[in-house]
OpenMM code with the backbone's topology and positions (N, CA, C; nanometers):
from openmm import Vec3, app, unit

residues = "MET SER VAL LEU ARG PHE SER SER PHE ASP VAL SER ARG GLN ALA PHE TYR ARG SER ARG LEU ALA ALA ALA ILE VAL ASN LEU LYS PRO ILE VAL PRO GLY HIS VAL LEU VAL ILE PRO THR ARG VAL VAL PRO ARG LEU ALA ASP LEU LYS HIS ASP GLU LEU ALA ALA LEU MET THR SER VAL GLN HIS VAL GLY LYS VAL ILE GLU ARG VAL TYR GLY ALA ASP GLY LEU THR ILE ALA CYS GLN ASP GLY LYS ALA ALA GLY GLN THR VAL PRO HIS VAL HIS PHE HIS LEU LEU PRO ARG LYS LEU GLN GLY ASP VAL PHE ALA ARG ASN ASP ASP VAL TYR PRO ALA LEU GLU ASN SER GLU GLY GLY LEU PRO ASP ASP LEU ARG GLN VAL PRO GLN PRO LEU GLN MET ASP ALA ASP GLU ASP ARG LYS PRO ARG THR LEU GLU GLU MET GLU LYS GLU ALA GLN TRP LEU LYS THR PHE PHE ASP ALA VAL ASP PRO GLU ALA GLY THR ARG GLU ALA GLU ASP LYS THR SER".split()
positions = [
    Vec3(-13.4378, 3.9534, 1.1835),
    Vec3(-13.5077, 3.9318, 1.0732),
    Vec3(-13.4613, 3.9545, 0.9520),
    Vec3(-13.5162, 3.9111, 0.8357),
    Vec3(-13.4355, 3.9374, 0.6879),
    Vec3(-13.4695, 4.0842, 0.6279),
    Vec3(-13.4106, 4.1192, 0.5794),
    Vec3(-13.4194, 4.2427, 0.5147),
    Vec3(-13.5750, 4.2700, 0.4271),
    Vec3(-13.6386, 4.3933, 0.4844),
    Vec3(-13.7158, 4.4182, 0.4047),
    Vec3(-13.7372, 4.5286, 0.3146),
    Vec3(-13.7892, 4.5420, 0.1914),
    Vec3(-13.6975, 4.5994, 0.0654),
    Vec3(-13.8744, 4.7084, 0.0280),
    Vec3(-13.8353, 4.8052, 0.0126),
    Vec3(-13.9692, 4.8988, -0.0708),
    Vec3(-13.8847, 4.9130, -0.1846),
    Vec3(-13.9270, 4.8782, -0.2932),
    Vec3(-13.8527, 4.8842, -0.4476),
    Vec3(-13.7032, 4.8207, -0.3869),
    Vec3(-13.6292, 4.8848, -0.4099),
    Vec3(-13.4734, 4.8593, -0.4340),
    Vec3(-13.4059, 4.9280, -0.2709),
    Vec3(-13.4890, 4.9479, -0.1746),
    Vec3(-13.4776, 5.0290, -0.0843),
    Vec3(-13.5165, 4.9729, 0.0353),
    Vec3(-13.3825, 4.9363, 0.1401),
    Vec3(-13.4035, 4.8693, 0.3051),
    Vec3(-13.4858, 4.9540, 0.3641),
    Vec3(-13.6028, 4.9136, 0.3931),
    Vec3(-13.6944, 4.9698, 0.5074),
    Vec3(-13.7143, 4.8905, 0.6109),
    Vec3(-13.6079, 4.8078, 0.6706),
    Vec3(-13.6392, 4.7190, 0.7509),
    Vec3(-13.6867, 4.7899, 0.8836),
    Vec3(-13.5792, 4.9128, 0.9063),
    Vec3(-13.6559, 4.9535, 1.0392),
    Vec3(-13.7660, 5.0475, 1.0574),
    Vec3(-13.7931, 5.0877, 0.9389),
    Vec3(-13.9544, 5.1572, 0.9260),
    Vec3(-14.0439, 5.0408, 0.9705),
    Vec3(-14.0116, 4.9048, 0.9605),
    Vec3(-14.1327, 4.8307, 0.9657),
    Vec3(-14.1811, 4.8156, 1.1047),
    Vec3(-14.3340, 4.8019, 1.1089),
    Vec3(-14.3831, 4.7754, 1.2350),
    Vec3(-14.4495, 4.6587, 1.2535),
    Vec3(-14.5187, 4.6157, 1.1537),
    Vec3(-14.5505, 4.4753, 1.1062),
    Vec3(-14.5321, 4.4262, 1.0035),
    Vec3(-14.4898, 4.2804, 1.0668),
    Vec3(-14.4884, 4.1925, 0.9003),
    Vec3(-14.5460, 4.0534, 0.9291),
    Vec3(-14.5943, 4.0099, 0.8428),
    Vec3(-14.6295, 3.8659, 0.8317),
    Vec3(-14.5489, 3.7887, 0.7139),
    Vec3(-14.5396, 3.6643, 0.6838),
    Vec3(-14.4822, 3.5949, 0.5806),
    Vec3(-14.4836, 3.6611, 0.4518),
    Vec3(-14.5674, 3.7390, 0.4008),
    Vec3(-14.5753, 3.7922, 0.2733),
    Vec3(-14.6386, 3.9340, 0.2920),
    Vec3(-14.6413, 3.9889, 0.3595),
    Vec3(-14.6889, 4.1652, 0.3681),
    Vec3(-14.6298, 4.1798, 0.4942),
    Vec3(-14.6019, 4.3257, 0.4992),
    Vec3(-14.5319, 4.4195, 0.5623),
    Vec3(-14.6150, 4.5542, 0.5845),
    Vec3(-14.5939, 4.6562, 0.6646),
    Vec3(-14.6444, 4.7534, 0.7428),
    Vec3(-14.5369, 4.8511, 0.7466),
    Vec3(-14.4990, 4.9781, 0.7241),
    Vec3(-14.3941, 5.0382, 0.7317),
    Vec3(-14.4522, 5.1958, 0.7577),
    Vec3(-14.3641, 5.2742, 0.8417),
    Vec3(-14.4087, 5.4087, 0.8664),
    Vec3(-14.3404, 5.4903, 0.7335),
    Vec3(-14.3787, 5.6466, 0.7125),
    Vec3(-14.3523, 5.7216, 0.6015),
    Vec3(-14.2708, 5.7928, 0.6476),
    Vec3(-14.1414, 5.8566, 0.5546),
    Vec3(-14.0477, 5.9691, 0.5837),
    Vec3(-14.1496, 6.0855, 0.5834),
    Vec3(-14.2612, 6.1342, 0.5027),
    Vec3(-14.3297, 6.2449, 0.4878),
    Vec3(-14.4779, 6.1804, 0.5387),
    Vec3(-14.5256, 6.1816, 0.6391),
    Vec3(-14.6853, 6.1239, 0.6219),
    Vec3(-14.7547, 6.2322, 0.6010),
    Vec3(-14.8577, 6.2238, 0.5297),
    Vec3(-14.9512, 6.3362, 0.4837),
    Vec3(-15.0232, 6.3710, 0.6147),
    Vec3(-15.0619, 6.2723, 0.7156),
    Vec3(-15.1593, 6.2872, 0.8099),
    Vec3(-15.0853, 6.2102, 0.9297),
    Vec3(-15.1139, 6.2118, 1.0404),
    Vec3(-15.0547, 6.1630, 1.1842),
    Vec3(-15.0769, 5.9916, 1.1350),
    Vec3(-15.0070, 5.9236, 1.1316),
    Vec3(-15.0529, 5.7683, 1.1258),
    Vec3(-14.9978, 5.7393, 0.9953),
    Vec3(-15.0162, 5.7973, 0.8678),
    Vec3(-14.9868, 5.7479, 0.7447),
    Vec3(-14.8805, 5.6722, 0.7289),
    Vec3(-14.9648, 5.5192, 0.6841),
    Vec3(-14.8478, 5.4448, 0.6772),
    Vec3(-14.8872, 5.3689, 0.5521),
    Vec3(-14.7850, 5.2630, 0.4996),
    Vec3(-14.7986, 5.1991, 0.3712),
    Vec3(-14.7792, 5.0400, 0.4120),
    Vec3(-14.8514, 4.9639, 0.3480),
    Vec3(-14.8628, 4.8515, 0.3559),
    Vec3(-14.8353, 4.7763, 0.2119),
    Vec3(-14.7269, 4.6716, 0.2366),
    Vec3(-14.6516, 4.6105, 0.1148),
    Vec3(-14.6183, 4.4878, 0.1214),
    Vec3(-14.6432, 4.4151, -0.0171),
    Vec3(-14.6219, 4.2795, 0.0035),
    Vec3(-14.4515, 4.2962, 0.0151),
    Vec3(-14.4109, 4.1625, 0.0865),
    Vec3(-14.2357, 4.1554, 0.1290),
    Vec3(-14.1819, 4.1000, 0.0153),
    Vec3(-14.2327, 4.0616, -0.1018),
    Vec3(-14.1746, 4.0313, -0.2235),
    Vec3(-14.1961, 4.1702, -0.2997),
    Vec3(-14.1018, 4.2013, -0.3804),
    Vec3(-14.0859, 4.3342, -0.4528),
    Vec3(-14.1747, 4.3037, -0.5962),
    Vec3(-14.2424, 4.3232, -0.6048),
    Vec3(-14.3537, 4.3429, -0.7075),
    Vec3(-14.3968, 4.4224, -0.7494),
    Vec3(-14.4117, 4.4934, -0.8628),
    Vec3(-14.4556, 4.6341, -0.9447),
    Vec3(-14.6071, 4.6567, -0.9671),
    Vec3(-14.6522, 4.5266, -1.0083),
    Vec3(-14.8369, 4.5997, -0.9870),
    Vec3(-14.9038, 4.4936, -0.9266),
    Vec3(-15.0558, 4.5428, -0.9047),
    Vec3(-15.1378, 4.4212, -0.8083),
    Vec3(-15.1570, 4.3028, -0.9092),
    Vec3(-15.1307, 4.2947, -1.0376),
    Vec3(-15.1754, 4.2059, -1.1501),
    Vec3(-15.0807, 4.0712, -1.1093),
    Vec3(-14.9507, 4.1632, -1.0714),
    Vec3(-14.8096, 4.0537, -1.0447),
    Vec3(-14.8291, 3.9835, -0.9516),
    Vec3(-14.9412, 4.0109, -0.8278),
    Vec3(-14.9121, 3.9299, -0.6957),
    Vec3(-14.9569, 3.8148, -0.7436),
    Vec3(-14.8941, 3.6641, -0.6806),
    Vec3(-14.9900, 3.5569, -0.6518),
    Vec3(-15.1060, 3.5873, -0.5913),
    Vec3(-15.1867, 3.4623, -0.5915),
    Vec3(-15.3181, 3.4781, -0.5240),
    Vec3(-15.2873, 3.4770, -0.3778),
    Vec3(-15.1694, 3.4065, -0.2952),
    Vec3(-15.1615, 3.3857, -0.1393),
    Vec3(-15.1134, 3.5380, -0.1229),
    Vec3(-15.0137, 3.5995, -0.2142),
    Vec3(-14.9686, 3.6976, -0.1747),
    Vec3(-15.0775, 3.8116, -0.1981),
    Vec3(-15.1716, 3.8266, -0.2244),
    Vec3(-15.2794, 3.9366, -0.2638),
    Vec3(-15.3679, 3.9067, -0.1427),
    Vec3(-15.4010, 3.7925, -0.1149),
    Vec3(-15.4821, 3.7878, 0.0058),
    Vec3(-15.4153, 3.7916, 0.1352),
    Vec3(-15.2713, 3.7872, 0.1487),
    Vec3(-15.1960, 3.8508, 0.2674),
    Vec3(-15.2195, 3.9511, 0.2834),
    Vec3(-15.1755, 4.0662, 0.1692),
    Vec3(-15.1651, 4.1781, 0.1427),
    Vec3(-15.2908, 4.2519, 0.1911),
    Vec3(-15.4218, 4.2186, 0.1687),
    Vec3(-15.5159, 4.2512, 0.1872),
    Vec3(-15.5760, 4.2322, 0.3406),
    Vec3(-15.5548, 4.0929, 0.3705),
    Vec3(-15.5204, 4.0628, 0.5057),
    Vec3(-15.4762, 4.1579, 0.5835),
    Vec3(-15.3672, 4.2272, 0.5949),
    Vec3(-15.2872, 4.2967, 0.6499),
    Vec3(-15.3099, 4.4298, 0.6228),
    Vec3(-15.3572, 4.4980, 0.5077),
    Vec3(-15.4556, 4.6193, 0.5103),
    Vec3(-15.5316, 4.5976, 0.6252),
    Vec3(-15.6134, 4.5471, 0.6309),
    Vec3(-15.7358, 4.5246, 0.6850),
    Vec3(-15.6815, 4.5328, 0.8411),
    Vec3(-15.6015, 4.4390, 0.8585),
    Vec3(-15.5217, 4.3891, 1.0313),
    Vec3(-15.4948, 4.5756, 1.0538),
    Vec3(-15.3892, 4.6056, 0.9976),
    Vec3(-15.2911, 4.7305, 1.0204),
    Vec3(-15.4164, 4.8592, 1.0344),
    Vec3(-15.4665, 4.8531, 0.9295),
    Vec3(-15.5732, 4.9495, 0.9620),
    Vec3(-15.6942, 4.9681, 1.0229),
    Vec3(-15.7048, 4.8824, 1.0933),
    Vec3(-15.7678, 4.8642, 1.2309),
    Vec3(-15.7171, 4.9157, 1.3456),
    Vec3(-15.5811, 4.8969, 1.3498),
    Vec3(-15.4960, 4.9041, 1.4754),
    Vec3(-15.4721, 5.0630, 1.4234),
    Vec3(-15.4395, 5.1183, 1.3158),
    Vec3(-15.4022, 5.2295, 1.3287),
    Vec3(-15.4918, 5.3303, 1.3637),
    Vec3(-15.6162, 5.2830, 1.3176),
    Vec3(-15.7552, 5.3800, 1.3118),
    Vec3(-15.7664, 5.3989, 1.4782),
    Vec3(-15.7449, 5.2814, 1.5459),
    Vec3(-15.7940, 5.2750, 1.6986),
    Vec3(-15.6568, 5.3661, 1.7722),
    Vec3(-15.5104, 5.3379, 1.7437),
    Vec3(-15.4095, 5.4083, 1.7710),
    Vec3(-15.4113, 5.5741, 1.7479),
    Vec3(-15.4615, 5.5982, 1.6296),
    Vec3(-15.4680, 5.7656, 1.6428),
    Vec3(-15.6248, 5.8382, 1.6517),
    Vec3(-15.6944, 5.7152, 1.7051),
    Vec3(-15.7832, 5.8291, 1.7367),
    Vec3(-15.8999, 5.8463, 1.6224),
    Vec3(-15.8780, 5.7548, 1.5145),
    Vec3(-15.9733, 5.8070, 1.3832),
    Vec3(-16.0973, 5.7750, 1.3598),
    Vec3(-16.2010, 5.8034, 1.3217),
    Vec3(-16.3260, 5.7473, 1.2438),
    Vec3(-16.3165, 5.7090, 1.1364),
    Vec3(-16.2042, 5.6596, 1.0528),
    Vec3(-16.2195, 5.6072, 0.9414),
    Vec3(-16.0855, 5.6394, 0.8879),
    Vec3(-16.0390, 5.5665, 0.7551),
    Vec3(-15.8989, 5.5367, 0.7149),
    Vec3(-15.9510, 5.5751, 0.5452),
    Vec3(-15.8505, 5.6439, 0.5057),
    Vec3(-15.8706, 5.6517, 0.3102),
    Vec3(-15.7551, 5.5420, 0.3124),
    Vec3(-15.7763, 5.4562, 0.2412),
    Vec3(-15.7064, 5.3432, 0.1921),
    Vec3(-15.6709, 5.3594, 0.0429),
    Vec3(-15.5980, 5.3746, -0.0138),
    Vec3(-15.5537, 5.3942, -0.1766),
    Vec3(-15.4293, 5.3428, -0.1967),
    Vec3(-15.4589, 5.2955, -0.3280),
    Vec3(-15.3216, 5.2412, -0.4159),
    Vec3(-15.3489, 5.2661, -0.5420),
    Vec3(-15.2144, 5.3173, -0.5720),
    Vec3(-15.2098, 5.3500, -0.7362),
    Vec3(-15.1534, 5.2609, -0.7890),
    Vec3(-15.2148, 5.2079, -0.8732),
    Vec3(-15.1254, 5.0728, -0.9579),
    Vec3(-15.1018, 5.1101, -1.1093),
    Vec3(-14.9667, 5.1260, -1.1399),
    Vec3(-14.9384, 5.1495, -1.2339),
    Vec3(-14.8971, 5.3347, -1.2659),
    Vec3(-14.8049, 5.3391, -1.3631),
    Vec3(-14.7360, 5.4794, -1.3667),
    Vec3(-14.9034, 5.5627, -1.4395),
    Vec3(-14.9733, 5.5110, -1.4570),
    Vec3(-15.0864, 5.6077, -1.5302),
    Vec3(-15.1910, 5.6610, -1.4560),
    Vec3(-15.1566, 5.5527, -1.3125),
    Vec3(-15.2507, 5.5710, -1.1936),
    Vec3(-15.1824, 5.6820, -1.0786),
    Vec3(-15.0457, 5.7306, -1.1271),
    Vec3(-14.9516, 5.7754, -1.0121),
    Vec3(-14.8300, 5.7117, -0.9372),
    Vec3(-14.8418, 5.5456, -0.9741),
    Vec3(-14.7960, 5.4934, -0.8939),
    Vec3(-14.6112, 5.5702, -0.9516),
    Vec3(-14.5093, 5.5759, -0.8283),
    Vec3(-14.3711, 5.6628, -0.8751),
    Vec3(-14.2689, 5.5377, -0.8359),
    Vec3(-14.2993, 5.4411, -0.7452),
    Vec3(-14.2257, 5.3503, -0.7176),
    Vec3(-14.2722, 5.2251, -0.7621),
    Vec3(-14.2081, 5.1352, -0.8620),
    Vec3(-14.2787, 5.0046, -0.8678),
    Vec3(-14.2105, 4.8730, -0.7773),
    Vec3(-14.3462, 4.9035, -0.6505),
    Vec3(-14.3567, 4.7875, -0.5798),
    Vec3(-14.4931, 4.8343, -0.5534),
    Vec3(-14.5722, 4.7113, -0.5156),
    Vec3(-14.7108, 4.7653, -0.4894),
    Vec3(-14.6957, 4.8164, -0.3373),
    Vec3(-14.8274, 4.9000, -0.2798),
    Vec3(-14.8023, 4.9823, -0.1769),
    Vec3(-14.9378, 5.0241, -0.1704),
    Vec3(-14.9843, 5.0088, -0.0509),
    Vec3(-15.1224, 5.0616, 0.0046),
    Vec3(-15.0945, 5.1630, 0.0739),
    Vec3(-15.1773, 5.2992, 0.0804),
    Vec3(-15.1558, 5.4134, 0.1853),
    Vec3(-15.2790, 5.3615, 0.2813),
    Vec3(-15.2333, 5.3908, 0.3820),
    Vec3(-15.3659, 5.3740, 0.4895),
    Vec3(-15.3233, 5.5212, 0.5859),
    Vec3(-15.4169, 5.5909, 0.5652),
    Vec3(-15.4253, 5.7354, 0.6446),
    Vec3(-15.5571, 5.7495, 0.7150),
    Vec3(-15.5261, 5.7753, 0.8748),
    Vec3(-15.6171, 5.7982, 0.9440),
    Vec3(-15.7461, 5.9201, 0.9518),
    Vec3(-15.8420, 5.9141, 0.9318),
    Vec3(-15.9024, 6.0327, 0.8804),
    Vec3(-16.0166, 6.0586, 1.0271),
    Vec3(-16.0522, 6.1605, 1.0326),
    Vec3(-16.1350, 6.2059, 1.1437),
    Vec3(-16.2444, 6.2917, 1.1173),
    Vec3(-16.3671, 6.2633, 1.1593),
    Vec3(-16.4827, 6.3366, 1.1123),
    Vec3(-16.5122, 6.5134, 1.1764),
    Vec3(-16.3946, 6.5303, 1.2905),
    Vec3(-16.3701, 6.6563, 1.3540),
    Vec3(-16.2461, 6.6555, 1.3618),
    Vec3(-16.1999, 6.7650, 1.3061),
    Vec3(-16.0476, 6.8150, 1.2919),
    Vec3(-15.9742, 6.7524, 1.2292),
    Vec3(-16.0063, 6.6847, 1.1120),
    Vec3(-15.9300, 6.6556, 1.0037),
    Vec3(-15.8331, 6.7637, 0.9096),
    Vec3(-15.6856, 6.6794, 0.8644),
    Vec3(-15.6560, 6.7467, 0.8077),
    Vec3(-15.6880, 6.8405, 0.6770),
    Vec3(-15.7931, 6.7712, 0.6158),
    Vec3(-15.8443, 6.7859, 0.5176),
    Vec3(-16.0240, 6.8327, 0.5024),
    Vec3(-16.0053, 6.9654, 0.5019),
    Vec3(-16.1565, 7.0253, 0.5354),
    Vec3(-16.2724, 6.9804, 0.4439),
    Vec3(-16.1877, 6.9286, 0.3266),
    Vec3(-16.3163, 6.8586, 0.2066),
    Vec3(-16.2330, 6.7415, 0.1589),
    Vec3(-16.2953, 6.6268, 0.2316),
    Vec3(-16.2647, 6.4544, 0.2050),
    Vec3(-16.1815, 6.4463, 0.0862),
    Vec3(-16.2527, 6.4867, -0.0217),
    Vec3(-16.1391, 6.4190, -0.1335),
    Vec3(-16.0435, 6.5242, -0.1403),
    Vec3(-15.9748, 6.6184, -0.1075),
    Vec3(-15.8523, 6.6777, -0.1168),
    Vec3(-15.7590, 6.5867, -0.0817),
    Vec3(-15.7869, 6.4711, -0.0116),
    Vec3(-15.6324, 6.3834, 0.0185),
    Vec3(-15.6163, 6.3292, -0.1121),
    Vec3(-15.6676, 6.2925, -0.2245),
    Vec3(-15.6346, 6.2169, -0.3118),
    Vec3(-15.5249, 6.3444, -0.4244),
    Vec3(-15.5396, 6.4623, -0.4166),
    Vec3(-15.4263, 6.5429, -0.4833),
    Vec3(-15.2817, 6.5239, -0.3754),
    Vec3(-15.3506, 6.5293, -0.2599),
    Vec3(-15.2072, 6.5294, -0.1879),
    Vec3(-15.1261, 6.3781, -0.1756),
    Vec3(-15.2118, 6.2871, -0.2149),
    Vec3(-15.1475, 6.1604, -0.2088),
    Vec3(-15.0507, 6.1870, -0.3560),
    Vec3(-15.1483, 6.1941, -0.4617),
    Vec3(-15.0604, 6.2258, -0.5868),
    Vec3(-14.9288, 6.3080, -0.5702),
    Vec3(-14.9556, 6.4103, -0.5161),
    Vec3(-14.8220, 6.4907, -0.5334),
    Vec3(-14.7269, 6.4254, -0.4308),
    Vec3(-14.7502, 6.3290, -0.3167),
    Vec3(-14.6595, 6.3072, -0.2246),
    Vec3(-14.5943, 6.1892, -0.3373),
    Vec3(-14.6630, 6.1134, -0.4029),
    Vec3(-14.6051, 6.0250, -0.4793),
    Vec3(-14.4962, 6.0757, -0.5844),
    Vec3(-14.5582, 6.1850, -0.6138),
    Vec3(-14.4738, 6.2596, -0.7796),
    Vec3(-14.3242, 6.2795, -0.7532),
    Vec3(-14.2548, 6.3141, -0.6103),
    Vec3(-14.1053, 6.3145, -0.6597),
    Vec3(-14.0363, 6.2218, -0.6111),
    Vec3(-14.1073, 6.1116, -0.5163),
    Vec3(-14.1035, 5.9847, -0.4610),
    Vec3(-13.9349, 5.9420, -0.5162),
    Vec3(-13.9412, 5.9021, -0.6560),
    Vec3(-13.7718, 5.8264, -0.6620),
    Vec3(-13.6444, 5.9321, -0.6533),
    Vec3(-13.6586, 6.0944, -0.6905),
    Vec3(-13.6148, 6.1607, -0.6701),
    Vec3(-13.5613, 6.1328, -0.5278),
    Vec3(-13.6344, 6.1772, -0.4267),
    Vec3(-13.6596, 6.2102, -0.3041),
    Vec3(-13.6012, 6.0870, -0.2370),
    Vec3(-13.5940, 5.9407, -0.2673),
    Vec3(-13.5931, 5.8250, -0.2383),
    Vec3(-13.4038, 5.8304, -0.3096),
    Vec3(-13.3729, 5.8559, -0.3621),
    Vec3(-13.2573, 5.8515, -0.4569),
    Vec3(-13.1329, 5.9779, -0.3353),
    Vec3(-13.1946, 6.0821, -0.3106),
    Vec3(-13.1203, 6.1784, -0.2478),
    Vec3(-13.1412, 6.1447, -0.0849),
    Vec3(-13.1692, 6.0681, -0.0100),
    Vec3(-13.2029, 6.0319, 0.0871),
    Vec3(-13.0846, 5.9674, 0.1641),
    Vec3(-12.9871, 5.9440, 0.2437),
    Vec3(-12.8997, 5.8720, 0.2482),
    Vec3(-13.0078, 5.7391, 0.2983),
    Vec3(-12.9448, 5.5672, 0.2595),
    Vec3(-12.9576, 5.5008, 0.3285),
    Vec3(-12.9779, 5.4761, 0.4897),
    Vec3(-13.0487, 5.3984, 0.5532),
    Vec3(-13.1869, 5.3506, 0.5054),
    Vec3(-13.3237, 5.4135, 0.5206),
    Vec3(-13.3074, 5.5596, 0.5131),
    Vec3(-13.4123, 5.6288, 0.4717),
    Vec3(-13.4990, 5.5918, 0.3750),
    Vec3(-13.6449, 5.6086, 0.3834),
    Vec3(-13.6841, 5.6233, 0.2476),
    Vec3(-13.8485, 5.6111, 0.2526),
    Vec3(-13.9278, 5.6326, 0.1936),
    Vec3(-14.0867, 5.6394, 0.1933),
    Vec3(-14.1070, 5.7649, 0.1259),
    Vec3(-14.2559, 5.7661, 0.1283),
    Vec3(-14.3235, 5.9089, 0.0812),
    Vec3(-14.2694, 6.0189, 0.0740),
    Vec3(-14.2402, 6.1162, -0.0280),
    Vec3(-14.1919, 6.2490, 0.0172),
    Vec3(-14.2528, 6.3186, -0.0998),
    Vec3(-14.2808, 6.4494, -0.0151),
    Vec3(-14.2831, 6.5707, -0.1201),
    Vec3(-14.2542, 6.6752, -0.0905),
    Vec3(-14.2178, 6.7877, -0.1635),
    Vec3(-14.1693, 6.9117, -0.1570),
    Vec3(-14.1835, 6.9937, -0.0519),
    Vec3(-14.3463, 6.9597, -0.0076),
    Vec3(-14.3966, 7.0610, 0.1196),
    Vec3(-14.3580, 7.0073, 0.2705),
    Vec3(-14.3180, 6.8913, 0.2895),
    Vec3(-14.3290, 6.8039, 0.4290),
    Vec3(-14.1803, 6.7945, 0.4144),
    Vec3(-14.1330, 6.8458, 0.5229),
    Vec3(-14.0018, 6.7978, 0.6028),
    Vec3(-13.9605, 6.6344, 0.6056),
    Vec3(-13.8442, 6.6007, 0.5396),
    Vec3(-13.8418, 6.4425, 0.6118),
    Vec3(-13.7983, 6.4048, 0.7391),
    Vec3(-13.8568, 6.3164, 0.8062),
    Vec3(-13.8444, 6.2672, 0.9518),
    Vec3(-13.6923, 6.2179, 0.9316),
    Vec3(-13.6206, 6.1772, 1.0280),
    Vec3(-13.5096, 6.1607, 1.0499),
    Vec3(-13.5366, 5.9784, 1.0785),
    Vec3(-13.4331, 5.9158, 1.0594),
    Vec3(-13.4429, 5.7595, 1.0732),
    Vec3(-13.4593, 5.7489, 1.1856),
    Vec3(-13.4388, 5.8075, 1.3073),
    Vec3(-13.4835, 5.7541, 1.4244),
    Vec3(-13.6198, 5.8067, 1.4909),
    Vec3(-13.6345, 5.9300, 1.4178),
    Vec3(-13.7857, 5.9609, 1.4324),
    Vec3(-13.8828, 5.8164, 1.3990),
    Vec3(-13.8601, 5.7799, 1.2506),
    Vec3(-13.9193, 5.6783, 1.2054),
    Vec3(-13.9271, 5.5491, 1.2827),
    Vec3(-13.7976, 5.5189, 1.2890),
    Vec3(-13.8082, 5.3825, 1.4031),
    Vec3(-13.8584, 5.3772, 1.5214),
    Vec3(-13.8484, 5.5159, 1.5445),
    Vec3(-13.9183, 5.5330, 1.7102),
    Vec3(-14.0659, 5.4811, 1.7074),
    Vec3(-14.1014, 5.5632, 1.6154),
    Vec3(-14.2652, 5.5371, 1.5480),
    Vec3(-14.3086, 5.3820, 1.5343),
    Vec3(-14.1825, 5.3390, 1.4808),
    Vec3(-14.2251, 5.1700, 1.4407),
    Vec3(-14.2242, 5.1146, 1.5562),
    Vec3(-14.1232, 5.1045, 1.6127),
    Vec3(-14.1236, 5.0420, 1.8033),
    Vec3(-14.2195, 5.0748, 1.8439),
    Vec3(-14.2945, 5.1978, 1.8319),
    Vec3(-14.4317, 5.2234, 1.9312),
    Vec3(-14.5372, 5.1610, 1.8766),
    Vec3(-14.5233, 5.1777, 1.7263),
    Vec3(-14.6499, 5.0921, 1.6371),
    Vec3(-14.6460, 4.9500, 1.6726),
    Vec3(-14.5204, 4.8959, 1.7132),
    Vec3(-14.5206, 4.7264, 1.7114),
    Vec3(-14.5930, 4.6897, 1.8141),
    Vec3(-14.5812, 4.7853, 1.9319),
    Vec3(-14.6320, 4.7240, 2.0943),
    Vec3(-14.7614, 4.7142, 2.0686),
    Vec3(-14.8779, 4.7428, 1.9435),
    Vec3(-15.0355, 4.7405, 1.9579),
    Vec3(-15.0356, 4.5851, 1.8283),
    Vec3(-14.9377, 4.5403, 1.8087),
    Vec3(-14.9514, 4.4218, 1.7675),
    Vec3(-14.9150, 4.2958, 1.8099),
    Vec3(-14.9798, 4.1779, 1.8208),
    Vec3(-14.9847, 4.0451, 1.8420),
    Vec3(-14.8670, 3.9963, 1.7412),
    Vec3(-14.8135, 3.8783, 1.7809),
    Vec3(-14.6832, 3.7966, 1.7271),
    Vec3(-14.7495, 3.7100, 1.6425),
    Vec3(-14.8535, 3.6871, 1.6296),
    Vec3(-14.9441, 3.5864, 1.5501),
    Vec3(-14.9376, 3.6549, 1.4089),
    Vec3(-14.9025, 3.5649, 1.2928),
    Vec3(-14.8973, 3.6022, 1.1640),
    Vec3(-15.0837, 3.5948, 1.1380),
    Vec3(-15.1631, 3.6823, 1.0985),
    Vec3(-15.3010, 3.6652, 1.0589),
    Vec3(-15.3168, 3.5684, 0.9592),
    Vec3(-15.2393, 3.5501, 0.8690),
    Vec3(-15.2754, 3.4621, 0.7404),
    Vec3(-15.2217, 3.3161, 0.7602),
    Vec3(-15.1224, 3.3362, 0.8534),
    Vec3(-15.0457, 3.1585, 0.9169),
    Vec3(-15.0982, 3.0877, 0.9983),
    Vec3(-15.1649, 3.1553, 1.0808),
    Vec3(-15.2116, 3.0538, 1.2192),
    Vec3(-15.3643, 3.0804, 1.1878),
    Vec3(-15.4108, 2.9390, 1.3009),
    Vec3(-15.5478, 2.9239, 1.2978),
    Vec3(-15.6193, 3.0142, 1.3966),
    Vec3(-15.5706, 3.0863, 1.4523),
    Vec3(-15.6443, 3.2185, 1.4887),
    Vec3(-15.6146, 3.3461, 1.4553),
    Vec3(-15.7028, 3.4062, 1.4128),
    Vec3(-15.6694, 3.5645, 1.3390),
    Vec3(-15.5907, 3.6322, 1.4919),
    Vec3(-15.4864, 3.7224, 1.4326),
    Vec3(-15.4267, 3.8142, 1.5422),
    Vec3(-15.5054, 3.9015, 1.5842),
    Vec3(-15.4562, 3.9523, 1.7031),
    Vec3(-15.5556, 4.0376, 1.8275),
    Vec3(-15.4605, 4.1369, 1.8030),
    Vec3(-15.5317, 4.2768, 1.8039),
    Vec3(-15.4186, 4.4114, 1.8324),
    Vec3(-15.4831, 4.4149, 1.9621),
    Vec3(-15.3712, 4.4902, 2.0349),
    Vec3(-15.3915, 4.5233, 2.1785),
    Vec3(-15.3857, 4.6830, 2.1900),
    Vec3(-15.5013, 4.7055, 2.1151),
    Vec3(-15.5620, 4.8417, 2.1451),
    Vec3(-15.6886, 4.8434, 2.2342),
    Vec3(-15.7523, 4.7282, 2.2212),
    Vec3(-15.8619, 4.7381, 2.3377),
    Vec3(-15.8717, 4.6940, 2.4327),
] * unit.nanometer
topology = app.Topology()
chain = topology.addChain("A")
for resn in residues:
    res = topology.addResidue(resn, chain)
    for name in ("N", "CA", "C"):
        topology.addAtom(name, app.Element.getBySymbol(name[0]), res)
């Protein structure tokens, strides 16, 4: 498969889902178990820069990946967030959606909205963290969480791949089925 970039960083080995126009990757320092990113395959800084077909594919992928992640991690819901532009807290010039599995009981965040400062903090040091980590390790990071190794991320990505059908949901005539049912 072709190289997948998150901004200028090769994240091919962290990818567990790919379609023609979007992909999902595991996170270097997840805020909660199952915290993943969904990105367009073309490096695009802002949502407004996406072409209509890219935006449709990205949102279809957010929906599809979210459905699977929620089931695989035994979640009751998802926090889905996109920081679009520097003023919104985006630090990597590549559109990306955070998908975080959430639970009604036993969630990492006692107060539901505490997830947002955690997301903001995770994005804050990201450019520096990405430059300090030897290639091909990339993804969200902050000072409080230790980075996972490439092998750990690759292992999670390989495991998550097993839950996805080979069909590209935006290209085929049938919707891709997840394998968690």
